[in-house]
LUMVO-954407 format. One record per residue: residue in one letter; x, y, z of N, C-alpha, C in turn. Coordinates in Angstrom, 2 decimals. Example, Ala and Ser with C-alpha at 12.3 -4.5 7.8 and 13.67 -1.06 7.14 Angstrom:
residues 2
   rest      n.c1      n.c2      n.c3     ca.c1     ca.c2     ca.c3      c.c1      c.c2      c.c3
      A     13.19     -5.69      7.80     12.30     -4.50      7.80     13.20     -3.30      7.80
      S     12.85     -2.25      7.08     13.67     -1.06      7.14     12.90      0.03      7.87
***
This chain:
residues 343
   rest      n.c1      n.c2      n.c3     ca.c1     ca.c2     ca.c3      c.c1      c.c2      c.c3
      M      0.83     -1.22      0.00      0.00      0.00      0.00      0.86      1.26      0.00
      G      1.98      1.25      0.76      2.87      2.42      0.78      2.42      3.46      1.78
      L      3.38      4.27      2.23      3.09      5.29      3.22      2.43      6.50      2.59
      K      1.47      7.07      3.29      0.82      8.28      2.84      1.57      9.49      3.38
      S      1.36     10.62      2.73      1.98     11.87      3.15      0.90     12.87      3.56
      R      1.29     13.81      4.39      0.42     14.92      4.76      1.23     16.20      4.61
      F      0.57     17.25      4.16      1.25     18.50      3.87      0.80     19.59      4.85
      L      1.77     20.34      5.31      1.47     21.49      6.16      2.01     22.74      5.48
      Q      1.12     23.73      5.28      1.55     25.02      4.75      0.81     26.11      5.49
      R      1.56     27.06      6.00      0.99     28.16      6.76      1.46     29.47      6.15
      G      0.53     30.29      5.72      0.87     31.58      5.15      1.77     31.44      3.94
      T      2.85     32.20      3.96      3.78     32.17      2.83      4.94     31.20      3.07
      S      4.89     30.45      4.18      5.98     29.51      4.47      5.98     28.36      3.46
      P      7.13     27.74      3.24      7.19     26.60      2.32      6.29     25.45      2.80
      K      5.81     24.67      1.86      5.02     23.50      2.20      5.94     22.42      2.76
      I      5.54     21.81      3.87      6.33     20.75      4.48      5.60     19.43      4.26
      N      6.30     18.47      3.70      5.71     17.18      3.35      6.13     16.14      4.39
      F      5.20     15.74      5.23      5.45     14.72      6.24      4.94     13.36      5.76
      T      5.70     12.30      5.99      5.11     10.97      5.86      4.36     10.68      7.15
      E      3.20     10.00      7.04      2.39      9.73      8.22      3.15      8.93      9.27
      L      4.06      8.09      8.82      5.00      7.44      9.73      6.33      8.16      9.65
      G      6.75      8.71     10.77      8.06      9.33     10.84      9.01      8.46     11.65
      F     10.26      8.87     11.69     11.28      8.13     12.42     11.73      8.97     13.61
      G     11.36      8.54     14.81     11.82      9.20     16.02     13.18      8.63     16.40
      A     14.20      9.48     16.36     15.58      8.98     16.45     16.18      9.05     17.85
      A     15.35      9.12     18.90     15.90      9.07     20.26     16.64      7.77     20.49
      G     16.08      6.68     19.98     16.72      5.38     20.18     18.09      5.28     19.56
      L     18.34      6.03     18.50     19.65      6.03     17.87     20.70      6.71     18.76
      G     20.25      7.37     19.81     21.16      7.94     20.80     21.44      7.00     21.94
      N     21.19      5.70     21.73     21.44      4.68     22.75     20.60      4.90     24.00
      L     19.33      5.23     23.77     18.40      5.40     24.88     18.06      4.05     25.49
      Y     18.36      3.91     26.77     18.08      2.72     27.59     18.98      1.53     27.27
      R     19.61      1.49     26.11     20.57      0.42     25.82     21.45      0.87     24.66
      A     22.63      0.31     24.61     23.55      0.62     23.52     23.08     -0.03     22.23
      V     23.18      0.71     21.15     22.81      0.22     19.82     24.06      0.29     18.95
      S     24.36     -0.79     18.25     25.54     -0.78     17.39     25.32      0.12     16.18
      D     26.41      0.58     15.59     26.30      1.37     14.36     25.58      0.57     13.27
      E     25.85     -0.74     13.23     25.22     -1.58     12.21     23.71     -1.64     12.39
      D     23.25     -1.79     13.63     21.80     -1.83     13.88     21.16     -0.48     13.60
      A     21.86      0.60     13.97     21.33      1.94     13.71     21.20      2.18     12.21
      D     22.23      1.82     11.47     22.18      2.00     10.01     21.08      1.15      9.39
      A     20.93     -0.08      9.89     19.91     -0.97      9.34     18.51     -0.45      9.63
      A     18.31      0.14     10.80     17.00      0.71     11.14     16.67      1.86     10.19
      L     17.64      2.74      9.98     17.41      3.87      9.09     17.17      3.41      7.66
      Q     17.93      2.42      7.22     17.76      1.93      5.85     16.39      1.27      5.68
      A     15.95      0.51      6.68     14.63     -0.12      6.60     13.53      0.93      6.55
      A     13.70      2.00      7.31     12.71      3.08      7.28     12.69      3.75      5.90
      W     13.85      4.04      5.38     13.94      4.69      4.06     13.33      3.80      2.98
      D     13.69      2.52      3.01     13.16      1.58      2.02     11.65      1.43      2.14
      G     11.12      1.62      3.35      9.68      1.53      3.58      8.93      2.80      3.22
      G      9.67      3.86      2.84      9.02      5.10      2.42      9.04      6.21      3.43
      V      9.65      6.00      4.60      9.71      7.06      5.62     10.61      8.18      5.12
      R     10.10      9.40      5.19     10.89     10.56      4.75     10.88     11.69      5.77
      Y     10.39     11.43      6.97     10.48     12.43      8.03     11.27     11.84      9.19
      F     12.30     12.56      9.61     13.19     12.11     10.67     13.29     13.20     11.74
      D     13.14     12.80     12.99     13.21     13.75     14.10     14.33     13.34     15.05
      T     15.15     14.31     15.42     16.26     14.05     16.33     16.39     15.21     17.30
      A     17.46     15.21     18.10     17.71     16.28     19.07     19.12     16.15     19.60
      P     19.74     17.27     20.01     21.05     17.18     20.64     21.06     16.27     21.87
      L     19.96     16.25     22.62     19.89     15.43     23.83     20.06     13.95     23.54
      Y     19.59     13.48     22.40     19.54     12.04     22.13     20.95     11.49     21.95
      G     21.48     10.96     23.03     22.84     10.44     23.01     23.89     11.52     23.03
      F     23.50     12.73     23.47     24.43     13.87     23.52     25.16     14.04     22.19
      G     24.35     14.08     21.12     24.87     14.30     19.79     24.98     13.04     18.95
      L     24.93     11.86     19.58     25.11     10.61     18.84     24.01     10.40     17.80
      S     22.77     10.69     18.14     21.67     10.51     17.20     21.87     11.39     15.96
      E     22.25     12.64     16.18     22.47     13.54     15.04     23.63     13.06     14.16
      T     24.71     12.59     14.77     25.84     12.16     13.96     25.54     10.86     13.21
      R     24.71     10.02     13.78     24.31      8.81     13.05     23.43      9.16     11.85
      L     22.56     10.13     12.02     21.77     10.59     10.88     22.67     11.23      9.82
      N     23.71     11.91     10.24     24.68     12.49      9.31     25.20     11.42      8.37
      R     25.65     10.31      8.95     26.24      9.24      8.15     25.22      8.65      7.17
      F     23.99      8.48      7.64     22.98      7.85      6.79     22.47      8.77      5.69
      L     22.23     10.03      6.01     21.62     10.95      5.06     22.63     11.55      4.07
      R     23.92     11.41      4.37     24.93     11.99      3.50     24.81     11.42      2.09
      G     24.75     12.31      1.11     24.64     11.89     -0.28     23.23     11.77     -0.79
      K     22.24     11.80      0.13     20.85     11.73     -0.32     20.36     13.13     -0.73
      D     19.45     13.16     -1.68     18.88     14.42     -2.14     18.27     15.15     -0.96
      R     18.77     16.37     -0.69     18.31     17.10      0.50     16.83     17.45      0.41
      D     16.27     17.52     -0.77     14.85     17.83     -0.91     13.96     16.59     -0.79
      A     14.58     15.42     -0.60     13.81     14.17     -0.58     13.31     13.81      0.81
      Y     13.72     14.55      1.85     13.30     14.21      3.21     13.14     15.48      4.04
      V     12.43     15.32      5.14     12.20     16.41      6.10     12.90     16.04      7.40
      L     13.61     17.00      7.98     14.39     16.74      9.18     14.09     17.80     10.24
      S     13.82     17.32     11.44     13.66     18.25     12.57     14.66     17.91     13.65
      T     15.15     18.96     14.31     15.94     18.78     15.52     15.49     19.85     16.51
      K     16.19     19.95     17.61     15.63     20.75     18.72     16.66     21.72     19.27
      I     16.11     22.73     19.94     16.94     23.73     20.61     16.53     23.76     22.09
      G     17.36     24.40     22.90     17.05     24.50     24.33     18.12     23.93     25.22
      R     19.01     23.13     24.63     20.13     22.56     25.39     21.43     22.84     24.65
      I     22.43     23.28     25.40     23.79     23.35     24.90     24.57     22.25     25.61
      L     25.31     21.46     24.86     26.07     20.36     25.43     27.46     20.83     25.83
      K     27.85     20.50     27.06     29.15     20.91     27.56     29.98     19.68     27.93
      L     31.28     19.81     27.82     32.17     18.70     28.11     32.07     18.26     29.57
      A     32.23     16.95     29.77     32.25     16.39     31.12     33.17     15.18     31.10
      T     33.41     14.61     32.25     34.17     13.36     32.33     33.19     12.20     32.34
      P     33.64     10.99     32.02     32.72      9.85     31.98     31.94      9.63     33.27
      D     32.53      9.96     34.41     31.84      9.71     35.68     30.99     10.89     36.13
      T     31.08     12.04     35.43     30.26     13.19     35.82     29.27     13.59     34.74
      R     29.23     12.85     33.64     28.30     13.20     32.57     26.86     13.02     33.03
      D     25.94     13.65     32.29     24.52     13.52     32.58     23.97     12.20     32.03
      A     22.80     11.83     32.55     22.00     10.71     32.03     22.70      9.36     32.10
      I     23.55      9.17     33.10     24.12      7.84     33.32     22.98      6.89     33.70
      G     22.92      5.76     33.02     21.82      4.82     33.25     20.62      5.05     32.35
      K     20.64      6.14     31.59     19.57      6.42     30.63     20.09      6.32     29.20
      F     21.21      6.99     28.93     21.89      6.85     27.65     23.20      6.09     27.87
      F     23.48      5.15     26.99     24.62      4.26     27.17     25.64      4.46     26.03
      D     26.92      4.36     26.40     28.02      4.46     25.43     27.88      5.71     24.56
      V     27.78      6.86     25.23     27.60      8.12     24.52     28.72      9.08     24.92
      P     28.90     10.18     24.17     29.91     11.15     24.56     29.67     11.68     25.97
      S     30.74     12.01     26.65     30.65     12.53     28.02     30.30     14.01     27.96
      R     29.05     14.30     28.25     28.56     15.67     28.16     27.61     15.97     29.32
      K     27.50     17.24     29.65     26.46     17.74     30.55     25.55     18.66     29.75
      E     24.27     18.63     30.08     23.32     19.49     29.37     23.17     20.80     30.12
      H     23.11     21.87     29.37     22.87     23.20     29.95     21.67     23.79     29.22
      F     20.59     24.02     29.95     19.39     24.57     29.33     19.62     26.03     28.97
      D     19.31     26.36     27.74     19.49     27.73     27.26     18.47     28.00     26.16
      Y     17.42     28.75     26.51     16.36     29.07     25.56     16.46     30.52     25.09
      S     17.61     31.13     25.24     17.81     32.52     24.86     18.01     32.64     23.36
      Y     18.02     33.87     22.88     18.30     34.14     21.46     19.65     33.56     21.06
      D     20.69     33.90     21.81     22.03     33.41     21.48     22.11     31.90     21.63
      G     21.40     31.37     22.63     21.42     29.93     22.84     20.84     29.17     21.67
      V     19.77     29.70     21.10     19.16     29.07     19.92     20.14     29.09     18.76
      M     20.75     30.24     18.51     21.66     30.36     17.37     22.87     29.44     17.54
      R     23.39     29.33     18.74     24.51     28.42     18.98     24.09     26.97     18.79
      S     22.92     26.62     19.30     22.42     25.26     19.18     22.25     24.85     17.73
      V     21.69     25.76     16.92     21.50     25.48     15.50     22.84     25.24     14.82
      E     23.82     26.08     15.13     25.14     25.94     14.53     25.75     24.58     14.87
      F     25.65     24.19     16.15     26.21     22.90     16.57     25.48     21.75     15.89
      S     24.15     21.83     15.79     23.39     20.75     15.16     23.71     20.60     13.68
      L     23.85     21.73     12.99     24.21     21.68     11.57     25.55     20.98     11.38
      E     26.47     21.23     12.29     27.79     20.59     12.20     27.67     19.09     12.44
      R     26.93     18.70     13.50     26.79     17.27     13.79     26.03     16.54     12.68
      L     25.02     17.20     12.12     24.21     16.57     11.08     24.89     16.59      9.71
      G     25.85     17.48      9.53     26.58     17.53      8.26     25.75     18.02      7.09
      I     24.75     18.84      7.36     23.88     19.35      6.30     23.90     20.87      6.31
      D     23.29     21.47      5.29     23.32     22.93      5.21     22.01     23.59      5.62
      R     21.01     22.77      5.94     19.77     23.36      6.46     18.99     22.33      7.26
      I     18.26     22.83      8.22     17.33     22.04      9.03     15.93     22.53      8.69
      D     15.00     21.61      8.46     13.66     22.02      8.06     12.86     22.59      9.23
      I     12.92     21.93     10.38     12.07     22.28     11.51     12.91     22.33     12.78
      L     12.74     23.40     13.56     13.37     23.51     14.87     12.28     23.52     15.94
      L     12.52     22.75     16.99     11.54     22.61     18.07     12.19     22.93     19.41
      A     11.57     23.81     20.17     12.04     24.10     21.53     11.78     22.87     22.39
      H     12.82     22.32     22.97     12.75     21.00     23.59     12.50     21.08     25.09
      D     11.49     20.33     25.53     11.26     20.05     26.96     10.98     21.29     27.81
      L     10.27     22.25     27.25      9.81     23.39     28.05      8.53     22.98     28.76
      D      8.65     22.06     29.70      7.44     21.52     30.33      7.71     21.10     31.77
      I      6.64     20.88     32.50      6.75     20.48     33.90      7.38     19.11     34.02
      F      7.05     18.21     33.11      7.59     16.85     33.16      9.12     16.88     33.20
      S      9.73     17.77     32.44     11.20     17.81     32.34     11.85     18.62     33.44
      H     11.15     19.64     33.95     11.77     20.56     34.90     11.21     20.46     36.31
      G     10.17     19.67     36.49      9.73     19.35     37.85      8.60     20.16     38.42
      S      8.43     21.40     37.98      7.37     22.23     38.54      7.10     23.41     37.61
      Q      5.93     24.01     37.78      5.61     25.21     37.00      6.55     26.34     37.36
      E      6.95     26.40     38.64      7.85     27.46     39.09      9.21     27.35     38.39
      A      9.64     26.14     38.10     10.90     25.96     37.39     10.77     26.28     35.91
      V      9.59     26.01     35.35      9.37     26.26     33.93      9.24     27.74     33.62
      D      8.60     28.49     34.51      8.24     29.89     34.23      9.42     30.75     33.77
      P     10.57     30.75     34.46     11.67     31.62     33.99     12.24     31.14     32.66
      L     12.22     29.84     32.42     12.71     29.32     31.15     11.78     29.70     30.01
      M     10.46     29.66     30.29      9.49     30.07     29.29      9.65     31.55     28.98
      E      9.87     32.35     30.00     10.08     33.79     29.79     11.32     34.03     28.94
      E     12.40     33.29     29.25     13.63     33.41     28.46     13.37     33.04     27.01
      F     12.58     32.00     26.79     12.30     31.55     25.44     11.45     32.56     24.68
      L     10.34     32.98     25.27      9.43     33.88     24.55     10.08     35.23     24.28
      N     10.99     35.66     25.15     11.65     36.95     24.96     12.96     36.84     24.17
      G     13.42     35.62     23.93     14.70     35.46     23.27     14.68     34.41     22.17
      G     14.63     33.15     22.56     14.69     32.06     21.60     13.60     32.10     20.55
      Y     12.41     32.47     20.96     11.30     32.58     20.01     11.62     33.60     18.92
      K     12.23     34.71     19.30     12.58     35.74     18.31     13.64     35.23     17.35
      A     14.55     34.40     17.85     15.55     33.81     16.96     14.89     32.87     15.95
      L     13.94     32.08     16.40     13.24     31.16     15.51     12.43     31.92     14.47
      L     11.79     33.02     14.89     11.07     33.86     13.93     12.01     34.36     12.83
      E     13.18     34.85     13.24     14.14     35.37     12.27     14.60     34.28     11.30
      L     14.89     33.10     11.84     15.36     32.00     11.00     14.29     31.59      9.99
      R     13.02     31.64     10.41     11.94     31.31      9.47     11.77     32.41      8.43
      E     11.81     33.65      8.87     11.64     34.77      7.94     12.77     34.82      6.91
      Q     13.96     34.41      7.32     15.11     34.42      6.41     15.15     33.17      5.52
      G     14.23     32.22      5.74     14.20     31.01      4.94     15.23     29.97      5.35
      V     15.86     30.18      6.50     16.84     29.21      6.99     16.13     27.92      7.41
      I     14.94     28.06      7.99     14.12     26.91      8.36     12.74     27.09      7.73
      A     12.04     25.96      7.56     10.69     26.02      6.99      9.63     26.26      8.05
      G      9.92     25.90      9.29      8.94     26.08     10.34      9.54     25.79     11.70
      F      8.81     26.16     12.76      9.31     25.90     14.11      8.15     25.68     15.06
      G      8.51     25.14     16.21      7.50     24.88     17.24      8.18     24.45     18.51
      A      7.58     23.51     19.20      8.13     23.01     20.45      7.86     21.51     20.55
      G      8.78     20.81     21.19      8.62     19.39     21.45      8.53     19.16     22.94
      V      7.32     18.86     23.43      7.07     18.80     24.86      6.17     17.60     25.19
      N      5.94     17.42     26.51      5.17     16.29     27.00      3.78     16.68     27.49
      E      3.38     17.94     27.35      2.11     18.40     27.91      1.38     19.31     26.92
      W      0.13     18.99     26.62     -0.61     19.81     25.67     -0.90     21.19     26.23
      E     -1.02     21.31     27.56     -1.33     22.62     28.14     -0.23     23.64     27.84
      I      1.03     23.17     27.87      2.15     24.05     27.55      2.10     24.46     26.08
      C      1.72     23.50     25.22      1.58     23.83     23.79      0.54     24.93     23.60
      Q     -0.57     24.79     24.29     -1.63     25.79     24.15     -1.15     27.15     24.65
      Y     -0.44     27.15     25.77      0.09     28.40     26.32      0.96     29.12     25.28
      M      1.84     28.37     24.62      2.71     28.98     23.63      1.93     29.40     22.38
      A      1.00     28.56     21.95      0.23     28.87     20.75     -0.58     30.16     20.92
      E     -1.00     30.43     22.14     -1.77     31.64     22.41     -0.90     32.89     22.47
      R      0.42     32.70     22.47      1.33     33.83     22.63      2.31     34.00     21.48
      G      2.21     33.18     20.47      3.14     33.30     19.36      2.62     32.62     18.11
      D      3.39     32.75     17.06      3.01     32.19     15.76      3.82     30.92     15.52
      F      3.33     29.80     16.04      4.01     28.53     15.95      3.42     27.71     14.80
      D      4.30     27.03     14.08      3.86     26.21     12.96      3.37     24.84     13.39
      M      4.00     24.29     14.42      3.68     22.92     14.80      4.18     22.66     16.22
      F      3.67     21.58     16.79      4.14     21.09     18.07      4.37     19.59     17.98
      L      5.47     19.16     18.56      5.69     17.72     18.73      5.20     17.39     20.13
      L      4.08     16.71     20.19      3.42     16.40     21.46      3.64     14.92     21.77
      A      4.29     14.64     22.88      4.64     13.27     23.23      3.61     12.67     24.18
      G      2.88     11.68     23.69      2.04     10.85     24.54      0.75     11.45     25.04
      R      0.37     12.62     24.59     -0.80     13.26     25.18     -2.01     13.32     24.25
      Y     -1.93     12.67     23.10     -3.13     12.47     22.29     -3.02     11.08     21.69
      T     -3.57     10.12     22.40     -3.40      8.72     22.05     -4.72      7.98     22.21
      L     -4.68      6.71     21.90     -5.84      5.85     22.10     -6.26      5.82     23.56
      L     -5.34      6.18     24.45     -5.61      6.17     25.89     -5.94      7.54     26.45
      E     -5.51      8.61     25.78     -5.68      9.97     26.31     -6.16     10.92     25.22
      Q     -7.24     11.64     25.51     -7.76     12.60     24.51     -8.14     13.94     25.11
      E     -7.57     14.28     26.26     -7.92     15.57     26.88     -7.52     16.75     26.02
      A     -6.55     16.55     25.13     -6.13     17.65     24.25     -7.26     18.14     23.36
      L     -8.33     17.33     23.23     -9.50     17.75     22.45    -10.30     18.84     23.16
      N    -10.05     19.05     24.44    -10.84     20.03     25.19    -10.69     21.43     24.59
      S     -9.43     21.83     24.33     -9.21     23.19     23.85     -8.00     23.31     22.93
      F     -6.97     22.51     23.17     -5.74     22.68     22.40     -5.91     22.29     20.94
      L     -6.44     21.10     20.66     -6.57     20.68     19.27     -7.57     21.54     18.49
      P     -8.67     21.98     19.10     -9.51     22.94     18.37     -8.77     24.23     18.01
      L     -7.88     24.69     18.89     -7.07     25.87     18.59     -6.15     25.60     17.40
      C     -5.58     24.38     17.36     -4.72     24.01     16.22     -5.51     24.01     14.92
      E     -6.73     23.52     14.96     -7.56     23.54     13.75     -7.84     24.97     13.31
      E     -8.14     25.83     14.27     -8.46     27.23     13.96     -7.27     27.94     13.33
      R     -6.06     27.62     13.79     -4.86     28.36     13.34     -3.98     27.56     12.37
      N     -4.45     26.40     11.96     -3.69     25.56     11.03     -2.31     25.23     11.57
      I     -2.27     24.79     12.83     -1.02     24.37     13.48     -0.92     22.85     13.37
      G      0.20     22.37     12.89      0.39     20.94     12.74      0.83     20.28     14.03
      I      0.51     19.00     14.16      0.93     18.21     15.31      1.76     17.03     14.82
      I      2.93     16.88     15.40      3.73     15.67     15.25      3.50     14.88     16.54
      L      3.08     13.65     16.42      2.67     12.89     17.59      3.76     11.90     17.98
      G      4.43     12.19     19.07      5.41     11.26     19.62      4.76     10.40     20.71
      G      5.42      9.33     21.06      4.92      8.48     22.14      3.52      7.96     21.92
      P      3.18      7.42     20.73      1.81      6.98     20.48      1.38      5.81     21.36
      Y      2.36      5.14     21.98      2.03      3.98     22.80      2.10      4.29     24.30
      N      2.13      5.59     24.64      2.18      6.01     26.04      3.29      5.31     26.82
      S      4.48      5.33     26.23      5.70      4.74     26.82      5.71      3.22     26.76
      G      4.76      2.61     26.09      4.85      1.17     25.88      3.60      0.38     26.10
      I      2.73      0.82     27.02      1.62     -0.02     27.41      0.64     -0.29     26.27
      L      0.49      0.65     25.34     -0.41      0.42     24.21      0.21     -0.51     23.17
      A      1.48     -0.82     23.34      2.13     -1.80     22.47      2.19     -3.17     23.14
      T      2.53     -3.18     24.43      2.68     -4.45     25.14      1.36     -5.00     25.66
      G      0.39     -4.11     25.88     -0.82     -4.51     26.59     -0.60     -4.40     28.09
      A     -1.63     -4.73     28.83     -1.60     -4.59     30.30     -0.92     -5.79     30.93
      V      0.36     -5.96     30.62      1.13     -7.08     31.16      1.89     -6.61     32.40
      P      2.31     -7.53     33.26      3.11     -7.12     34.42      4.33     -6.32     33.99
      G      4.54     -5.20     34.66      5.68     -4.34     34.33      5.44     -3.39     33.18
      A      4.22     -3.35     32.64      3.91     -2.45     31.53      4.19     -1.00     31.94
      K      4.74     -0.24     30.99      5.13      1.14     31.28      4.11      2.13     30.74
      Y      3.82      3.13     31.55      2.97      4.25     31.16      3.66      5.52     31.62
      N      3.87      6.45     30.70      4.52      7.71     31.05      5.88      7.46     31.73
      Y      6.62      6.50     31.20      7.98      6.18     31.62      8.07      5.55     33.01
      S      6.94      5.12     33.57      6.93      4.46     34.87      6.00      3.26     34.81
      D      6.00      2.45     35.87      5.07      1.32     35.92      3.63      1.85     35.86
      A      2.83      1.21     35.03      1.45      1.68     34.82      0.62      1.46     36.07
      P     -0.16      2.49     36.49     -1.05      2.31     37.64     -2.23      1.41     37.29
      A     -2.94      0.99     38.32     -4.00     -0.01     38.15     -5.11      0.48     37.23
      D     -5.51      1.75     37.34     -6.61      2.24     36.51     -6.22      2.26     35.03
      V     -4.97      2.60     34.73     -4.50      2.59     33.35     -4.43      1.15     32.83
      M     -3.96      0.24     33.67     -3.91     -1.18     33.28     -5.30     -1.68     32.93
      D     -6.29     -1.30     33.73     -7.66     -1.75     33.48     -8.20     -1.19     32.17
      T     -7.99      0.10     31.94     -8.49      0.71     30.70     -7.84      0.10     29.48
      V     -6.54     -0.11     29.54     -5.83     -0.70     28.40     -6.31     -2.12     28.14
      A     -6.57     -2.88     29.19     -7.08     -4.24     29.01     -8.43     -4.22     28.30
      R     -9.26     -3.24     28.61    -10.57     -3.13     27.96    -10.41     -2.71     26.50
      I     -9.50     -1.78     26.23     -9.24     -1.38     24.84     -8.73     -2.58     24.05
      D     -7.82     -3.32     24.65     -7.24     -4.49     23.98     -8.31     -5.52     23.64
      A     -9.26     -5.71     24.56    -10.32     -6.69     24.32    -11.17     -6.30     23.12
      V    -11.50     -5.01     22.99    -12.28     -4.55     21.84    -11.49     -4.75     20.55
      C    -10.20     -4.41     20.58     -9.36     -4.61     19.39     -9.33     -6.08     18.98
      R     -9.19     -6.96     19.96     -9.15     -8.40     19.66    -10.46     -8.86     19.04
      D    -11.57     -8.31     19.51    -12.87     -8.68     18.95    -12.94     -8.38     17.45
      H    -12.17     -7.38     17.02    -12.17     -6.99     15.61    -10.95     -7.55     14.86
      G    -10.19     -8.41     15.53     -9.04     -9.01     14.88     -7.92     -8.03     14.58
      V     -7.80     -7.00     15.41     -6.79     -5.95     15.20     -5.84     -5.94     16.39
      A     -4.55     -5.89     16.12     -3.57     -5.73     17.18     -3.69     -4.32     17.76
      M     -3.77     -4.23     19.07     -3.96     -2.93     19.70     -2.85     -1.95     19.32
      V     -1.63     -2.43     19.17     -0.53     -1.54     18.82     -0.78     -0.86     17.48
      N     -1.41     -1.57     16.54     -1.70     -0.98     15.24     -2.79      0.08     15.34
      A     -3.80     -0.22     16.15     -4.87      0.77     16.37     -4.30      2.00     17.07
      A     -3.38      1.78     18.01     -2.79      2.89     18.75     -1.96      3.78     17.83
      F     -1.27      3.18     16.88     -0.51      3.99     15.93     -1.44      4.84     15.07
      Q     -2.51      4.23     14.57     -3.34      4.92     13.59     -4.34      5.90     14.20
      F     -4.72      5.69     15.46     -5.75      6.56     16.05     -5.43      8.05     15.93
      P     -4.23      8.52     16.30     -3.99      9.97     16.23     -4.13     10.54     14.83
      L     -3.90      9.72     13.82     -3.98     10.20     12.44     -5.41     10.49     12.01
      G     -6.37     10.13     12.84     -7.74     10.52     12.55     -7.95     12.02     12.66
      H     -7.09     12.68     13.42     -7.23     14.14     13.57     -6.56     14.83     12.39
      P     -7.25     15.77     11.76     -6.70     16.39     10.54     -5.42     17.17     10.75
      N     -5.14     17.59     11.99     -3.93     18.38     12.22     -2.72     17.54     12.59
      V     -2.91     16.25     12.76     -1.77     15.37     13.04     -1.08     15.06     11.72
      M      0.14     15.52     11.59      0.90     15.37     10.35      1.64     14.05     10.29
      S      2.18     13.62     11.42      3.01     12.42     11.43      3.02     11.83     12.83
      V      3.14     10.51     12.90      3.30      9.79     14.16      4.70      9.20     14.15
      I      5.45      9.40     15.25      6.87      9.02     15.22      7.23      8.09     16.38
      P      6.86      6.83     16.28      7.36      5.87     17.27      8.86      5.68     17.08
      G      9.53      5.31     18.13     10.97      5.09     18.02     11.28      3.71     17.48
      A     12.52      3.51     17.08     13.00      2.21     16.61     14.51      2.18     16.74
      Q     15.04      1.05     17.19     16.48      0.90     17.35     17.07     -0.16     16.43
      N     16.21     -0.85     15.68     16.72     -1.85     14.74     15.70     -2.05     13.62
      A     16.08     -2.81     12.61     15.22     -2.99     11.44     13.93     -3.72     11.79
      R     14.00     -4.64     12.74     12.78     -5.37     13.12     11.73     -4.42     13.68
      E     12.14     -3.50     14.55     11.20     -2.55     15.13     10.64     -1.61     14.06
      V     11.47     -1.23     13.10     10.98     -0.42     12.00      9.92     -1.18     11.22
      G     10.15     -2.47     11.00      9.18     -3.29     10.29      7.84     -3.33     11.00
      L      7.87     -3.40     12.32      6.62     -3.39     13.08      5.90     -2.05     12.93
      N      6.66     -0.95     12.92      6.05      0.37     12.73      5.43      0.50     11.34
      L      6.14     -0.02     10.34      5.59      0.03      8.98      4.31     -0.79      8.89
      A      4.29     -1.94      9.54      3.08     -2.77      9.53      1.93     -2.05     10.21
      A      2.22     -1.35     11.31      1.18     -0.61     12.01      0.61      0.49     11.13
      A      1.49      1.14     10.35      1.04      2.23      9.49      0.18      1.74      8.33
      E      0.43      0.53      7.88     -0.22      0.05      6.67     -1.40     -0.88      6.94
      T     -1.63     -1.26      8.19     -2.75     -2.14      8.52     -4.09     -1.45      8.23
      V     -5.01     -2.19      7.66     -6.36     -1.67      7.43     -7.20     -1.97      8.68
      I     -7.75     -0.93      9.27     -8.53     -1.07     10.50     -9.99     -0.75     10.20
      P    -10.90     -1.65     10.55    -12.32     -1.42     10.24    -12.90     -0.27     11.05
      A    -13.77      0.49     10.41    -14.42      1.63     11.08    -15.20      1.16     12.29
      A    -15.68     -0.09     12.25    -16.47     -0.61     13.37    -15.66     -0.68     14.66
      L    -14.35     -0.82     14.55    -13.51     -0.84     15.77    -13.60      0.49     16.50
      W    -13.44      1.58     15.76    -13.52      2.90     16.40    -14.91      3.13     17.00
      A    -15.93      2.70     16.28    -17.30      2.86     16.78    -17.50      2.09     18.08
      D    -16.96      0.88     18.17    -17.11      0.08     19.38    -16.34      0.69     20.55
      L    -15.16      1.24     20.28    -14.40      1.88     21.35    -15.17      3.07     21.91
      K    -15.84      3.82     21.03    -16.66      4.94     21.51    -17.89      4.43     22.25
      K    -18.49      3.38     21.75    -19.68      2.80     22.38    -19.39      2.36     23.81
      H    -18.20      1.84     24.05    -17.82      1.36     25.38    -17.18      2.47     26.23
      G    -17.20      3.68     25.75    -16.66      4.80     26.52    -15.14      4.79     26.64
      L    -14.47      4.12     25.73    -13.02      4.02     25.78    -12.33      5.06     24.91
      V    -13.07      5.66     23.99    -12.59      6.78     23.18    -13.66      7.84     23.20
      R    -13.26      9.09     23.27    -14.23     10.18     23.33    -15.10     10.22     22.08
      E    -16.35     10.56     22.29    -17.30     10.63     21.17    -16.87     11.68     20.14
      D    -16.22     12.75     20.60    -15.84     13.82     19.68    -14.47     13.61     19.05
      A    -13.86     12.46     19.30    -12.54     12.20     18.72    -12.68     11.79     17.25
      P    -12.05     12.54     16.34    -12.08     12.12     14.94    -11.27     10.83     14.78
      T    -11.76      9.93     13.94    -11.08      8.64     13.79    -10.67      8.44     12.33
      P     -9.67      7.61     12.09     -9.19      7.39     10.73    -10.27      6.86      9.80
      G    -10.20      7.30      8.55    -11.12      6.78      7.55    -12.46      7.46      7.53
***
């Protein structure tokens, strides 16, 4: 069947062509386990061969390792044949192996410490460093990374960083877009409320929202997604499986929001899974496709660390799901009645 594309164009900005399945490259930064160069290359090649043409990375992912692996893979490919996003908000600083950040989270990565910097100069420095690591002459999309409570611990911690961004980094992103250096910008965060806050205060093209509009969660329909429809703001959907539970099912040790899933989430997922089974559909495939029912969702970007995982993502993207499945999920109160569904 092949992967479908979705186009985002706002005002006079260039049209951005997303494949509905994108490649989230956090795993290429050795997230949670070390990945060999061979496995990383094979994952990227399997995605490319399957038609994936949108790739998302960040300086944080392996402290530059994800970006440099993409450099090796994308080198020599037609620059107009793919869309690439990376992120701003962190400057990487040298450290020793025993004092580096994210020990136990990223493995076999450069020894670096992260320094949050959402200022004008911080954005410009971050872009320069990313261009060097990626080995390319332009980045299509820049996203302000982790300006959220999940990453910083409290609203009080986020507030000064948000002020720094809106008064500094945001202006840098505006300039880069106006000069044609980038095609668009936004933010990559874990909370839809933060996205709405920014959307109400600036001209953002898109948001990468991780885990907050899924088969399990649809609160973003309350106000944020209607605002996106009104302003033609695109959504890149990360974490479609809510950290794993929508892929594994409600099994012992299932993860939700990067932690062990609580009992109420386990129960809801078990009920969703039962409805999917009644229709002969793997829940993971339904979970991938559900966000694409919303017209503003441009791409869904599950991670992958090897070719096998890419194959599973491609299968999820190409599976035909009967409309009756979505209807039954709504009938049982497992999906909101106002949630748009695929097809």
